C-alpha beads as a LAMMPS data file, in Angstrom:
LAMMPS data file: protein, C-alpha beads

414 atoms
413 bonds

1 atom types
1 bond types

-500.0 500.0 xlo xhi
-500.0 500.0 ylo yhi
-500.0 500.0 zlo zhi

Masses

1 110.0

Atoms # bond

1 1 1 -140.665 284.175 -188.401
2 1 1 -141.206 287.770 -189.471
3 1 1 -144.945 287.270 -190.007
4 1 1 -145.222 285.405 -186.711
5 1 1 -143.591 288.166 -184.675
6 1 1 -145.618 290.826 -186.520
7 1 1 -148.824 288.988 -185.660
8 1 1 -147.793 288.591 -182.012
9 1 1 -146.918 292.283 -181.799
10 1 1 -150.204 293.572 -183.216
11 1 1 -152.265 291.097 -181.207
12 1 1 -150.487 292.166 -178.004
13 1 1 -151.052 295.838 -178.844
14 1 1 -154.717 295.175 -179.491
15 1 1 -155.046 293.446 -176.118
16 1 1 -153.793 296.622 -174.430
17 1 1 -156.809 298.595 -175.698
18 1 1 -159.615 298.916 -173.157
19 1 1 -162.882 299.664 -175.021
20 1 1 -164.379 301.309 -171.944
21 1 1 -161.453 303.736 -171.617
22 1 1 -161.542 304.409 -175.363
23 1 1 -165.225 305.266 -175.167
24 1 1 -164.621 307.542 -172.180
25 1 1 -161.656 309.341 -173.791
26 1 1 -162.584 309.341 -177.463
27 1 1 -162.236 313.124 -177.804
28 1 1 -158.595 313.232 -176.546
29 1 1 -157.819 310.222 -178.744
30 1 1 -159.133 311.938 -181.883
31 1 1 -157.436 315.248 -181.015
32 1 1 -154.083 313.607 -180.284
33 1 1 -154.349 311.485 -183.430
34 1 1 -154.838 314.651 -185.482
35 1 1 -151.924 316.338 -183.710
36 1 1 -149.677 313.319 -184.382
37 1 1 -150.587 313.157 -188.075
38 1 1 -150.217 316.901 -188.643
39 1 1 -147.082 317.165 -186.521
40 1 1 -145.346 314.248 -188.215
41 1 1 -146.226 315.600 -191.661
42 1 1 -144.808 319.029 -190.862
43 1 1 -141.845 317.671 -188.931
44 1 1 -140.812 315.315 -191.738
45 1 1 -141.782 317.171 -194.934
46 1 1 -140.089 320.517 -194.182
47 1 1 -136.652 319.113 -193.199
48 1 1 -136.822 316.614 -196.078
49 1 1 -137.518 319.404 -198.562
50 1 1 -134.776 321.616 -197.118
51 1 1 -132.284 318.816 -197.735
52 1 1 -133.276 318.699 -201.422
53 1 1 -135.778 315.822 -201.488
54 1 1 -138.435 317.729 -203.468
55 1 1 -142.078 318.386 -202.671
56 1 1 -143.455 315.032 -203.839
57 1 1 -140.851 312.924 -202.036
58 1 1 -141.032 315.029 -198.883
59 1 1 -144.812 314.801 -198.640
60 1 1 -144.793 311.077 -199.463
61 1 1 -142.222 310.446 -196.733
62 1 1 -144.146 312.517 -194.184
63 1 1 -147.479 310.839 -194.927
64 1 1 -145.915 307.362 -194.716
65 1 1 -144.470 308.214 -191.271
66 1 1 -147.622 309.724 -189.801
67 1 1 -147.954 307.230 -186.949
68 1 1 -146.423 306.587 -183.547
69 1 1 -144.943 303.267 -182.505
70 1 1 -144.531 301.151 -179.429
71 1 1 -141.931 303.493 -177.946
72 1 1 -144.784 305.847 -177.083
73 1 1 -146.145 303.117 -174.790
74 1 1 -142.888 303.147 -172.826
75 1 1 -142.952 306.944 -172.512
76 1 1 -146.588 306.936 -171.392
77 1 1 -145.971 304.099 -168.930
78 1 1 -142.960 305.951 -167.503
79 1 1 -145.046 309.101 -167.069
80 1 1 -147.820 307.175 -165.339
81 1 1 -145.435 305.288 -163.022
82 1 1 -143.651 308.482 -161.952
83 1 1 -146.901 310.373 -161.431
84 1 1 -146.063 312.988 -164.069
85 1 1 -149.335 312.292 -165.927
86 1 1 -152.664 310.723 -165.067
87 1 1 -153.447 307.053 -165.585
88 1 1 -155.687 307.636 -168.589
89 1 1 -152.706 308.664 -170.783
90 1 1 -151.433 305.102 -171.278
91 1 1 -154.599 303.671 -172.930
92 1 1 -154.934 306.921 -174.868
93 1 1 -151.382 306.486 -176.225
94 1 1 -152.149 302.893 -177.209
95 1 1 -155.374 303.954 -178.923
96 1 1 -153.626 306.788 -180.791
97 1 1 -150.990 304.326 -181.980
98 1 1 -153.705 301.976 -183.253
99 1 1 -155.641 304.789 -184.982
100 1 1 -152.567 306.240 -186.716
101 1 1 -151.420 302.748 -187.747
102 1 1 -154.804 302.160 -189.399
103 1 1 -154.805 305.521 -191.198
104 1 1 -151.239 305.216 -192.540
105 1 1 -152.111 303.035 -195.597
106 1 1 -154.724 305.589 -196.673
107 1 1 -152.236 308.383 -196.073
108 1 1 -149.678 306.657 -198.296
109 1 1 -152.268 306.151 -201.023
110 1 1 -153.289 309.820 -200.871
111 1 1 -149.710 311.162 -200.850
112 1 1 -149.522 311.488 -204.651
113 1 1 -152.752 313.465 -205.167
114 1 1 -152.074 315.521 -202.045
115 1 1 -148.568 316.503 -203.164
116 1 1 -149.968 317.507 -206.571
117 1 1 -152.634 319.601 -204.834
118 1 1 -150.016 321.303 -202.652
119 1 1 -147.901 322.068 -205.729
120 1 1 -150.878 323.626 -207.539
121 1 1 -151.772 325.806 -204.547
122 1 1 -148.267 327.222 -204.082
123 1 1 -147.694 330.781 -205.342
124 1 1 -146.031 330.896 -208.753
125 1 1 -142.803 332.371 -207.388
126 1 1 -142.608 329.663 -204.753
127 1 1 -143.262 326.971 -207.362
128 1 1 -140.250 328.172 -209.342
129 1 1 -138.098 328.250 -206.218
130 1 1 -139.169 324.722 -205.238
131 1 1 -138.230 323.378 -208.675
132 1 1 -134.803 325.072 -208.730
133 1 1 -133.899 324.422 -205.100
134 1 1 -133.270 320.715 -205.688
135 1 1 -130.804 321.474 -208.495
136 1 1 -128.913 323.869 -206.201
137 1 1 -128.611 321.165 -203.562
138 1 1 -127.283 318.830 -206.273
139 1 1 -124.562 321.410 -206.895
140 1 1 -123.642 321.319 -203.212
141 1 1 -123.042 317.573 -203.377
142 1 1 -120.314 318.057 -205.972
143 1 1 -116.779 318.220 -204.508
144 1 1 -115.276 321.681 -204.324
145 1 1 -112.480 323.634 -202.644
146 1 1 -114.910 325.367 -200.293
147 1 1 -116.073 322.125 -198.719
148 1 1 -113.105 322.091 -196.324
149 1 1 -113.945 325.614 -195.178
150 1 1 -117.593 324.632 -194.711
151 1 1 -116.575 321.643 -192.599
152 1 1 -114.410 323.884 -190.398
153 1 1 -117.335 326.294 -189.935
154 1 1 -119.609 323.377 -188.993
155 1 1 -117.165 322.266 -186.309
156 1 1 -116.982 325.785 -184.870
157 1 1 -120.770 326.026 -185.015
158 1 1 -121.198 322.812 -183.045
159 1 1 -118.698 324.031 -180.433
160 1 1 -120.565 327.326 -180.004
161 1 1 -123.909 325.524 -179.785
162 1 1 -122.582 323.111 -177.151
163 1 1 -121.031 325.904 -175.082
164 1 1 -124.186 327.998 -175.366
165 1 1 -126.320 325.078 -174.198
166 1 1 -123.893 324.527 -171.298
167 1 1 -124.205 328.176 -170.252
168 1 1 -128.006 327.919 -170.329
169 1 1 -127.869 324.768 -168.212
170 1 1 -125.473 326.241 -165.641
171 1 1 -127.348 329.550 -165.484
172 1 1 -130.662 327.818 -164.834
173 1 1 -129.076 325.405 -162.356
174 1 1 -127.461 328.088 -160.201
175 1 1 -129.906 330.942 -160.838
176 1 1 -131.674 330.603 -157.482
177 1 1 -128.362 330.312 -155.608
178 1 1 -127.062 333.414 -157.369
179 1 1 -130.181 335.380 -156.428
180 1 1 -129.804 334.328 -152.775
181 1 1 -126.111 335.261 -152.791
182 1 1 -126.845 338.707 -154.266
183 1 1 -129.540 339.333 -151.684
184 1 1 -127.411 338.280 -148.699
185 1 1 -123.959 339.494 -149.732
186 1 1 -124.732 342.476 -151.968
187 1 1 -127.805 343.643 -150.087
188 1 1 -130.037 343.766 -153.187
189 1 1 -133.770 343.357 -153.154
190 1 1 -135.501 340.313 -154.632
191 1 1 -136.388 341.953 -157.969
192 1 1 -132.987 343.671 -158.307
193 1 1 -131.159 340.422 -157.553
194 1 1 -133.131 338.542 -160.212
195 1 1 -132.463 341.293 -162.768
196 1 1 -128.723 341.251 -162.043
197 1 1 -128.548 337.453 -162.199
198 1 1 -130.477 337.429 -165.484
199 1 1 -128.194 340.135 -166.932
200 1 1 -125.100 338.117 -166.000
201 1 1 -126.581 334.982 -167.605
202 1 1 -127.412 336.883 -170.805
203 1 1 -123.924 338.421 -170.881
204 1 1 -122.315 334.991 -170.536
205 1 1 -124.437 333.411 -173.264
206 1 1 -124.398 336.387 -175.665
207 1 1 -120.940 335.673 -177.203
208 1 1 -121.971 332.138 -178.100
209 1 1 -125.325 333.259 -179.533
210 1 1 -123.623 335.941 -181.618
211 1 1 -121.066 333.368 -182.741
212 1 1 -123.829 330.976 -183.794
213 1 1 -125.560 333.680 -185.847
214 1 1 -122.319 334.748 -187.552
215 1 1 -121.188 331.193 -188.246
216 1 1 -124.595 330.256 -189.693
217 1 1 -124.302 333.189 -192.098
218 1 1 -120.723 332.249 -193.020
219 1 1 -121.676 328.606 -193.570
220 1 1 -124.644 329.514 -195.772
221 1 1 -122.471 331.891 -197.818
222 1 1 -119.717 329.298 -198.277
223 1 1 -122.129 326.581 -199.406
224 1 1 -124.155 328.900 -201.649
225 1 1 -120.992 330.170 -203.317
226 1 1 -119.922 326.581 -203.932
227 1 1 -123.233 325.736 -205.613
228 1 1 -123.539 329.075 -207.454
229 1 1 -120.038 330.545 -207.906
230 1 1 -119.555 334.268 -208.203
231 1 1 -118.648 335.823 -211.532
232 1 1 -115.395 337.479 -212.440
233 1 1 -114.559 340.692 -210.517
234 1 1 -115.895 343.802 -212.207
235 1 1 -118.624 341.955 -214.103
236 1 1 -122.328 341.696 -213.363
237 1 1 -123.071 338.843 -210.971
238 1 1 -125.911 337.047 -212.753
239 1 1 -126.194 334.464 -209.972
240 1 1 -126.842 337.048 -207.241
241 1 1 -130.617 336.497 -207.008
242 1 1 -130.575 332.666 -206.854
243 1 1 -127.563 332.724 -204.530
244 1 1 -129.402 335.070 -202.171
245 1 1 -132.397 332.730 -202.087
246 1 1 -130.109 329.745 -201.479
247 1 1 -128.299 331.543 -198.642
248 1 1 -131.559 332.260 -196.830
249 1 1 -132.706 328.671 -197.426
250 1 1 -129.480 327.279 -195.958
251 1 1 -129.811 329.617 -192.987
252 1 1 -133.296 328.191 -192.473
253 1 1 -131.841 324.668 -192.671
254 1 1 -129.267 325.553 -190.013
255 1 1 -131.961 327.181 -187.876
256 1 1 -134.033 323.992 -187.985
257 1 1 -131.034 321.712 -187.372
258 1 1 -129.692 323.760 -184.442
259 1 1 -132.800 325.579 -183.276
260 1 1 -134.889 322.535 -182.379
261 1 1 -132.237 320.921 -180.116
262 1 1 -131.433 324.302 -178.550
263 1 1 -135.143 324.911 -178.008
264 1 1 -135.464 321.547 -176.279
265 1 1 -132.515 322.382 -174.014
266 1 1 -133.720 325.907 -173.290
267 1 1 -137.294 324.719 -172.680
268 1 1 -136.054 322.354 -169.983
269 1 1 -134.486 325.174 -167.977
270 1 1 -136.176 328.410 -169.048
271 1 1 -139.818 329.600 -169.027
272 1 1 -141.908 328.318 -171.929
273 1 1 -143.408 331.654 -173.029
274 1 1 -140.261 333.755 -173.649
275 1 1 -138.377 330.795 -175.111
276 1 1 -141.147 330.009 -177.603
277 1 1 -141.512 333.667 -178.593
278 1 1 -137.755 334.006 -179.189
279 1 1 -137.474 330.951 -181.416
280 1 1 -140.740 331.715 -183.249
281 1 1 -139.505 335.250 -183.985
282 1 1 -136.256 333.856 -185.415
283 1 1 -138.073 331.437 -187.725
284 1 1 -140.553 334.140 -188.756
285 1 1 -137.692 336.491 -189.622
286 1 1 -136.030 333.856 -191.809
287 1 1 -139.364 333.001 -193.432
288 1 1 -139.995 336.623 -194.409
289 1 1 -136.458 336.926 -195.783
290 1 1 -136.957 333.744 -197.794
291 1 1 -140.211 335.023 -199.288
292 1 1 -138.584 338.326 -200.306
293 1 1 -135.648 336.537 -201.925
294 1 1 -138.020 334.124 -203.718
295 1 1 -139.953 337.085 -205.117
296 1 1 -136.718 338.597 -206.439
297 1 1 -135.755 335.222 -207.883
298 1 1 -138.924 335.172 -209.969
299 1 1 -137.752 338.272 -211.857
300 1 1 -134.385 336.616 -212.496
301 1 1 -136.094 333.500 -213.845
302 1 1 -138.421 335.522 -216.064
303 1 1 -135.471 337.365 -217.601
304 1 1 -133.605 334.087 -218.022
305 1 1 -136.600 332.514 -219.752
306 1 1 -136.258 335.031 -222.566
307 1 1 -132.667 333.952 -223.135
308 1 1 -133.653 330.301 -222.917
309 1 1 -136.452 330.669 -225.451
310 1 1 -134.157 332.473 -227.888
311 1 1 -131.223 330.059 -227.428
312 1 1 -133.301 326.905 -227.727
313 1 1 -135.167 328.304 -230.725
314 1 1 -131.859 328.887 -232.543
315 1 1 -130.647 325.408 -231.599
316 1 1 -133.838 323.732 -232.788
317 1 1 -132.066 321.662 -235.429
318 1 1 -129.076 320.716 -233.280
319 1 1 -129.033 317.276 -231.647
320 1 1 -129.950 317.435 -227.951
321 1 1 -127.143 315.053 -227.054
322 1 1 -124.330 317.519 -227.762
323 1 1 -125.283 319.721 -224.791
324 1 1 -123.425 322.776 -226.140
325 1 1 -126.467 325.046 -225.913
326 1 1 -127.282 323.854 -222.399
327 1 1 -123.715 324.445 -221.207
328 1 1 -123.606 327.920 -222.714
329 1 1 -126.937 328.864 -221.131
330 1 1 -125.805 327.478 -217.761
331 1 1 -122.654 329.612 -217.933
332 1 1 -124.532 332.771 -218.914
333 1 1 -127.448 332.245 -216.510
334 1 1 -126.275 330.326 -213.438
335 1 1 -128.924 329.331 -210.941
336 1 1 -131.514 328.079 -213.419
337 1 1 -130.787 324.463 -212.605
338 1 1 -128.852 323.559 -215.798
339 1 1 -131.937 323.614 -218.061
340 1 1 -132.298 320.674 -220.434
341 1 1 -133.773 320.921 -223.918
342 1 1 -136.640 318.625 -224.932
343 1 1 -138.494 318.739 -228.263
344 1 1 -142.047 317.422 -228.437
345 1 1 -142.515 315.008 -231.309
346 1 1 -145.768 314.262 -233.092
347 1 1 -146.201 311.012 -231.154
348 1 1 -145.752 312.566 -227.728
349 1 1 -148.745 312.049 -225.408
350 1 1 -148.231 315.592 -224.126
351 1 1 -149.190 317.206 -227.446
352 1 1 -152.540 318.962 -227.150
353 1 1 -152.523 318.863 -223.341
354 1 1 -151.854 321.639 -220.898
355 1 1 -149.101 321.667 -218.317
356 1 1 -151.755 321.627 -215.590
357 1 1 -153.359 318.466 -216.947
358 1 1 -149.957 316.798 -217.252
359 1 1 -149.136 317.766 -213.654
360 1 1 -145.483 317.620 -214.661
361 1 1 -144.067 319.496 -211.694
362 1 1 -146.255 317.722 -209.144
363 1 1 -145.481 314.276 -210.571
364 1 1 -141.739 314.676 -211.198
365 1 1 -140.491 317.832 -209.460
366 1 1 -139.215 319.312 -212.744
367 1 1 -140.532 322.599 -214.087
368 1 1 -140.832 324.105 -217.567
369 1 1 -138.963 327.408 -217.486
370 1 1 -139.646 328.389 -221.099
371 1 1 -141.122 327.125 -224.348
372 1 1 -139.482 327.947 -227.683
373 1 1 -142.160 327.996 -230.365
374 1 1 -142.213 329.359 -233.896
375 1 1 -142.843 332.169 -234.508
376 1 1 -143.192 333.297 -230.873
377 1 1 -141.651 332.116 -227.611
378 1 1 -143.718 331.515 -224.474
379 1 1 -141.921 332.877 -221.403
380 1 1 -142.444 331.204 -217.997
381 1 1 -145.570 329.378 -219.185
382 1 1 -148.599 329.016 -216.983
383 1 1 -150.395 325.777 -216.250
384 1 1 -153.012 326.597 -218.917
385 1 1 -150.461 326.630 -221.745
386 1 1 -151.307 323.986 -224.344
387 1 1 -148.328 322.108 -225.763
388 1 1 -147.861 321.720 -229.503
389 1 1 -145.785 319.623 -231.872
390 1 1 -142.135 320.803 -232.230
391 1 1 -142.311 322.849 -229.040
392 1 1 -138.868 323.058 -227.430
393 1 1 -139.199 322.902 -223.650
394 1 1 -136.574 324.092 -221.192
395 1 1 -136.777 321.623 -218.282
396 1 1 -135.132 322.476 -214.955
397 1 1 -134.761 320.538 -211.724
398 1 1 -132.673 317.729 -210.316
399 1 1 -131.281 315.100 -212.681
400 1 1 -133.807 312.534 -211.469
401 1 1 -136.692 314.991 -211.867
402 1 1 -135.663 315.978 -215.396
403 1 1 -135.264 312.324 -216.429
404 1 1 -138.731 311.535 -215.059
405 1 1 -140.235 314.534 -216.886
406 1 1 -138.629 313.488 -220.165
407 1 1 -140.033 309.986 -219.730
408 1 1 -143.560 311.372 -219.249
409 1 1 -143.259 313.768 -222.197
410 1 1 -141.945 311.027 -224.499
411 1 1 -144.510 308.449 -223.380
412 1 1 -141.924 306.066 -221.937
413 1 1 -142.585 304.180 -218.697
414 1 1 -141.303 306.151 -215.701

Bonds

1 1 1 2
2 1 2 3
3 1 3 4
4 1 4 5
5 1 5 6
6 1 6 7
7 1 7 8
8 1 8 9
9 1 9 10
10 1 10 11
11 1 11 12
12 1 12 13
13 1 13 14
14 1 14 15
15 1 15 16
16 1 16 17
17 1 17 18
18 1 18 19
19 1 19 20
20 1 20 21
21 1 21 22
22 1 22 23
23 1 23 24
24 1 24 25
25 1 25 26
26 1 26 27
27 1 27 28
28 1 28 29
29 1 29 30
30 1 30 31
31 1 31 32
32 1 32 33
33 1 33 34
34 1 34 35
35 1 35 36
36 1 36 37
37 1 37 38
38 1 38 39
39 1 39 40
40 1 40 41
41 1 41 42
42 1 42 43
43 1 43 44
44 1 44 45
45 1 45 46
46 1 46 47
47 1 47 48
48 1 48 49
49 1 49 50
50 1 50 51
51 1 51 52
52 1 52 53
53 1 53 54
54 1 54 55
55 1 55 56
56 1 56 57
57 1 57 58
58 1 58 59
59 1 59 60
60 1 60 61
61 1 61 62
62 1 62 63
63 1 63 64
64 1 64 65
65 1 65 66
66 1 66 67
67 1 67 68
68 1 68 69
69 1 69 70
70 1 70 71
71 1 71 72
72 1 72 73
73 1 73 74
74 1 74 75
75 1 75 76
76 1 76 77
77 1 77 78
78 1 78 79
79 1 79 80
80 1 80 81
81 1 81 82
82 1 82 83
83 1 83 84
84 1 84 85
85 1 85 86
86 1 86 87
87 1 87 88
88 1 88 89
89 1 89 90
90 1 90 91
91 1 91 92
92 1 92 93
93 1 93 94
94 1 94 95
95 1 95 96
96 1 96 97
97 1 97 98
98 1 98 99
99 1 99 100
100 1 100 101
101 1 101 102
102 1 102 103
103 1 103 104
104 1 104 105
105 1 105 106
106 1 106 107
107 1 107 108
108 1 108 109
109 1 109 110
110 1 110 111
111 1 111 112
112 1 112 113
113 1 113 114
114 1 114 115
115 1 115 116
116 1 116 117
117 1 117 118
118 1 118 119
119 1 119 120
120 1 120 121
121 1 121 122
122 1 122 123
123 1 123 124
124 1 124 125
125 1 125 126
126 1 126 127
127 1 127 128
128 1 128 129
129 1 129 130
130 1 130 131
131 1 131 132
132 1 132 133
133 1 133 134
134 1 134 135
135 1 135 136
136 1 136 137
137 1 137 138
138 1 138 139
139 1 139 140
140 1 140 141
141 1 141 142
142 1 142 143
143 1 143 144
144 1 144 145
145 1 145 146
146 1 146 147
147 1 147 148
148 1 148 149
149 1 149 150
150 1 150 151
151 1 151 152
152 1 152 153
153 1 153 154
154 1 154 155
155 1 155 156
156 1 156 157
157 1 157 158
158 1 158 159
159 1 159 160
160 1 160 161
161 1 161 162
162 1 162 163
163 1 163 164
164 1 164 165
165 1 165 166
166 1 166 167
167 1 167 168
168 1 168 169
169 1 169 170
170 1 170 171
171 1 171 172
172 1 172 173
173 1 173 174
174 1 174 175
175 1 175 176
176 1 176 177
177 1 177 178
178 1 178 179
179 1 179 180
180 1 180 181
181 1 181 182
182 1 182 183
183 1 183 184
184 1 184 185
185 1 185 186
186 1 186 187
187 1 187 188
188 1 188 189
189 1 189 190
190 1 190 191
191 1 191 192
192 1 192 193
193 1 193 194
194 1 194 195
195 1 195 196
196 1 196 197
197 1 197 198
198 1 198 199
199 1 199 200
200 1 200 201
201 1 201 202
202 1 202 203
203 1 203 204
204 1 204 205
205 1 205 206
206 1 206 207
207 1 207 208
208 1 208 209
209 1 209 210
210 1 210 211
211 1 211 212
212 1 212 213
213 1 213 214
214 1 214 215
215 1 215 216
216 1 216 217
217 1 217 218
218 1 218 219
219 1 219 220
220 1 220 221
221 1 221 222
222 1 222 223
223 1 223 224
224 1 224 225
225 1 225 226
226 1 226 227
227 1 227 228
228 1 228 229
229 1 229 230
230 1 230 231
231 1 231 232
232 1 232 233
233 1 233 234
234 1 234 235
235 1 235 236
236 1 236 237
237 1 237 238
238 1 238 239
239 1 239 240
240 1 240 241
241 1 241 242
242 1 242 243
243 1 243 244
244 1 244 245
245 1 245 246
246 1 246 247
247 1 247 248
248 1 248 249
249 1 249 250
250 1 250 251
251 1 251 252
252 1 252 253
253 1 253 254
254 1 254 255
255 1 255 256
256 1 256 257
257 1 257 258
258 1 258 259
259 1 259 260
260 1 260 261
261 1 261 262
262 1 262 263
263 1 263 264
264 1 264 265
265 1 265 266
266 1 266 267
267 1 267 268
268 1 268 269
269 1 269 270
270 1 270 271
271 1 271 272
272 1 272 273
273 1 273 274
274 1 274 275
275 1 275 276
276 1 276 277
277 1 277 278
278 1 278 279
279 1 279 280
280 1 280 281
281 1 281 282
282 1 282 283
283 1 283 284
284 1 284 285
285 1 285 286
286 1 286 287
287 1 287 288
288 1 288 289
289 1 289 290
290 1 290 291
291 1 291 292
292 1 292 293
293 1 293 294
294 1 294 295
295 1 295 296
296 1 296 297
297 1 297 298
298 1 298 299
299 1 299 300
300 1 300 301
301 1 301 302
302 1 302 303
303 1 303 304
304 1 304 305
305 1 305 306
306 1 306 307
307 1 307 308
308 1 308 309
309 1 309 310
310 1 310 311
311 1 311 312
312 1 312 313
313 1 313 314
314 1 314 315
315 1 315 316
316 1 316 317
317 1 317 318
318 1 318 319
319 1 319 320
320 1 320 321
321 1 321 322
322 1 322 323
323 1 323 324
324 1 324 325
325 1 325 326
326 1 326 327
327 1 327 328
328 1 328 329
329 1 329 330
330 1 330 331
331 1 331 332
332 1 332 333
333 1 333 334
334 1 334 335
335 1 335 336
336 1 336 337
337 1 337 338
338 1 338 339
339 1 339 340
340 1 340 341
341 1 341 342
342 1 342 343
343 1 343 344
344 1 344 345
345 1 345 346
346 1 346 347
347 1 347 348
348 1 348 349
349 1 349 350
350 1 350 351
351 1 351 352
352 1 352 353
353 1 353 354
354 1 354 355
355 1 355 356
356 1 356 357
357 1 357 358
358 1 358 359
359 1 359 360
360 1 360 361
361 1 361 362
362 1 362 363
363 1 363 364
364 1 364 365
365 1 365 366
366 1 366 367
367 1 367 368
368 1 368 369
369 1 369 370
370 1 370 371
371 1 371 372
372 1 372 373
373 1 373 374
374 1 374 375
375 1 375 376
376 1 376 377
377 1 377 378
378 1 378 379
379 1 379 380
380 1 380 381
381 1 381 382
382 1 382 383
383 1 383 384
384 1 384 385
385 1 385 386
386 1 386 387
387 1 387 388
388 1 388 389
389 1 389 390
390 1 390 391
391 1 391 392
392 1 392 393
393 1 393 394
394 1 394 395
395 1 395 396
396 1 396 397
397 1 397 398
398 1 398 399
399 1 399 400
400 1 400 401
401 1 401 402
402 1 402 403
403 1 403 404
404 1 404 405
405 1 405 406
406 1 406 407
407 1 407 408
408 1 408 409
409 1 409 410
410 1 410 411
411 1 411 412
412 1 412 413
413 1 413 414
């Protein structure tokens, strides 16, 4: 029954394609197909990564969802029937759906090499942040006393967002009436009446916008402190740099989760230009802050790699299963993703190969923070570092990523 209905569906879709219209509109079809593929990749990969999915999983998910379905036919048909768009849009939508459906299998096949290429092209500081970010999100999933406070902040945030959207809707709905009232009752000119009405609308929405900004900061701080707790009062906070990067990342998550619906609401009632500039400026500001915090994080990781190399070198003879060294390092250097020790044996397929040729981070999402090697220790190794027998690697990342990296390094099936 499933195969029968699938065949009927694709045959019916194919019968909707008019070759003459496709030939006449092949340029819009190709352009819209490219926009759909690129837009779906960006729209799926970034939110998936921000929720802790990792670069490889996020890109694989985005490239497997790079098509539009039959619901686009309904939207196009509704636009044509209401006269909002021209008649040619419906066959174009059908053709774009067919093109993106045909390209999806190739996109899925290319997701692995493409994610590895993206990982190689990222700046080194951003590569380290990407590897550690998943482990921080794992820490957020653990139960903690601050979760109740975070849930209360989320409820307040949703209330402020709903009230702010309501103010925008009411202000746009009654803006023209308010301008007419100011001109007839207050005796103001057309420009002065519009300025006064706009000022009143901004004044009414400002408390909710300020509340959203403050609550987003409070929510990010509460969650980041839960994942990376602060040290004892009066002592140096060794988790300050990773916590700062996590706070900005969570603010970016909240901006995406709240900003896109608010942008859709504001776009429906406000001019496109100012609305787009406002939201683009907010995302650009958070992006710059994230880059600055990631750059500071790289110095923290480099200093922590020295401690890791020394600690793992001293614990070379200890069994990896005891976990005492890992727990001590995690307590001294929080934010490094609970690094796990792995010793390369003589039979490891990774011996004699470089980290770049192994593509460990691109294939698993785990990163090598440090290598303990007699008589010297390699700190924050580059992709050209060749691995040797008895090297002790400090692996960081999510639990699944570290397990996958250990399987590759030991030659076991993933």
